[in-house]
N, C-alpha and C positions, 0 to 999 in steps of 0.2 A: 524823653519820649512823652508825647501827649497821651494822657489817660482819658479815654472816652467813656462817658457814662453808659452803663448797661443795667438791665433789670436785675433785681435781686434773685438769687438762686431759689428755686422751688424744690426744696428737699423733703424727703419723707412724705411724698404725695404720689398717689397712684390714680390714674384716670378712673373715675367711677363708671358703673354700668349705666346704660340708658334705662329709664324707668319702664317697667313692664306693667301690664294691666294688674291692678291691685286694689284693695279696699283700704281706705284710711279712716280710722275711727277716732272720733272726738267726743266731747261731752255733749255738745249741742248739735252736731251734725255728723254725717257719714258720707264720704266720697266713694262712689262706685264707678267702675268703668262704664262709660256711656254706651247704651244699647238702644238701637231703634225699636226693637221689639218690646223691651221692658219699659223704656222711659219716654219715648217720643210723644205719645199721646198725652201722658201726664204733664210733661213739661210744656207742651203746646197750650194746654188748659191753664197752666200757671202763668203763662206770658200773655194770654189773650187780652185784647184791648189795651196793650201797653206798647204800642208801636215805637214810642220814643226810646225804648230800651235799645233799639237797633240803630239809632242815629249814627253811632261811631263804630259799629261792628261791620265786618266785611260782607255779611249776608243778612237777609231779612229786611223788613219784617215779613213774617209768614202769615198768610191769610187762610190757610187750611191745614188741617192735621196731616193730610197726605204730603203737602209741600214740606212741612217741618220734618216728617218722617224721612223723606227723601234726602233732606240736608243732613240729618243725623247719620244716615247710611253712608253718605259721601265722605263726611269728615272722619268717621270712625274707620273707614277703609284706608285712610292715609296714615301709614305707620310712622311718618315723621313727627306726628303729634300724638298726644295721649289725652283724650277727653274724659272728663268725669261728670256724672250727675251728682248734684248735692241734695242729700236727703235731710230735711229738718226733723230731728228726733222728736221734738215736743209737738210739732204740728202734724207729724206723721205724713209728710208730703214731700215730693220732689219739687224743689223751688228754684233750682239754679244749675248753671253749667259753667265749667271753666276747663282749661287745659294746660298741659305742659307743651311748649313749642320752642323752636330754636334750640333744640337739645344738642349740645356739643360736648360730649364727655372728654374729648382730648384736650379741650381748653378748661374743663371744669365749669362750664357755663350752661345755664338753663333759664328759661323764661316761663312765667305764668301769664296767660292771656286768654282771649276768647271768653272773657268774663261776662256772663249775663245772669244777673240775679233779679228775680221778681221783686216787685215793690214791697211785698210782705216780708221779704228776706233782707232787704237793704237796711243799713243802719241798725244791725242787730248782732248779737254775739255769734249767730250762725254764719253770717257773711265773713266776719273777722276770723272765726275759727277755720272756715274753709280755706282761706288764704294761708293761715298759720300752718295747717296740716301739709300743704304743698311745700312750703318753705322748709319745715322741719324735716320732711322726708329727704329733700334735696341735700341739705347740709349734713344730715346723718349719713347719707349715702356717699359723701365725699366731694360734693360740688364746692367750688371756690367762690362762685358768683351767681347770684339769683337776680333776674331782671324783670322789670315791669316797663312796658311801653304803652303809649296811648297817643291818640290824636292830640296835638298841642292845643286844640280848641276845647278839648274835653276837660273843663275845669273840675267837675266832680271827681274824675279819675285821677287827675293830678293831685288833688287834695287828699284823696284816699291813699295814694301811693306814699305820700309823706307821713300821713297819720300812721300807716302800717310800718314805717321805719325805713322806707327806701329813700336813698339820697338822690337828689336831682343832678343829672349829669349833662344836660343840654338838649338842644333841639336839632334834629336832622331836617333841614329845609327841603321841601319838595321830595320827600322820601318815597311817597307812594301816590298812586291814583286809585281811589276807592269809590266805587259807585259813580264813576265819572267825575269825581271832584278831587282837587289837590288835598294831600294830607302831609302836613309837617308833623314829624313824630317826636314827642318828648320822651327822653330816656331817663329811667330811674333804676337804681340797683342797690343791693346790699351785698356784703362780702363776708367770707367765713369768719374773719377775726371779729366782726361786729355781732355775729349771731349769738354767742353766749349771753351778752347783755340784752339783746333784743328778745331772745327767748324768755328771759326772766321778766321782761316788760309784758310780754304776752301772758305769761303764767299769772302774774298779778292781776292783769285786766280781766282775763277769762275766768278767774276764780269766782265761784258763786258769792263769796263774801263781798265782792266788788259791786254787787247790785242790791238795791234795797227791795222792799216788798213789792214795789210797783215796777221793778225791773230797771230802775234808773241807775246809771253808772255813778259810782262814787269817785273813782279816778278816771281821767280821760286817757285813752291809749296814746293819743298824740303827744300828751305831756310826758308820758313815760318813754316813748320811742324818741322823742325830740332830744332828750338828754343824751341818748346814745349817739344820735347823728351829730350833735354838737361836739361831743367828745372826740368823734372820729375826725371832724373837720369844722373847727370853730368859725370858718368863713361862711358856712351854709346859712 
């Protein structure tokens, strides 16, 4: 009898709950459920004169506070996604937005996306910790797979994904039409068995001891997470 290959049994696993509105607290930032009334005007001001932030996003740029307020109301009304405002604890300001999307508890899969971080937040412990908090919640809740997707032309996003510990899985060609233009989508992901080692990499990098008096990092996160990705698949 021919033995056909089948997937490994998934035992001792229960489908997790979908994320509900919640606050995620970190050392450098706090994620709050996005609210048009509380956050829209503040975030619009954080993003003003930074139209390039919207090059690869499905909406924007926004040229009035009212326009941005309307967008926040629309996306927060869609219960298939869960949007957060990112509060920078040290600057005492709301400087970013991100969301959970493609939430599929039955498969144990969830994605982070709609990421829009102001220039003052980019390349900082705040931006890294914001992503870390979303990943940590997902794996702690019982998800098996955490995804990151971006326009294949978005080189900074692709580099950020791998720095953060996501493994590259390929490109879906002509996946979408966004703002009237073709979008090939690059896929990245991490899975639950990788998370303990990746979590330790984040712990080391986010520790205050990893930064000198001028805020310069001593260890690079990409070096720490790269070791984990290589151990999972040496061909990467």
